[in-house]
C-alpha positions, 0 to 999 in steps of 0.5 A, spaced: 467 823 481 462 820 474 458 826 473 451 828 475 447 823 471 452 817 472 446 813 475 441 814 469 439 811 464 435 814 457 428 813 459 431 817 466 435 823 460 428 824 458 421 823 464 427 829 466 426 832 459 434 832 457 433 828 451 427 829 445 427 821 444 429 815 449 434 812 446 441 809 445 444 813 440 440 820 444 443 818 451 450 817 449 450 824 446 448 826 451 452 822 456 459 825 450 456 832 451 456 832 458 463 829 459 465 835 454 463 840 459 465 838 465 473 837 462 473 844 462 470 846 469 475 841 471 480 844 467 479 852 466 475 851 473 469 856 469 461 852 469 461 852 460 455 856 457 455 861 462 451 856 467 
């Protein structure tokens, strides 16, 4: 319901190589992009980016 990374903070995402710096700004941008992709998946039934 909340997405794959709902439990993560900026340091978790950084350690996994998902963001380049462990900052709140990078974290928020990543989470917004995840939210947008999830909306596309939900509305279209398709994966974003061919995943």
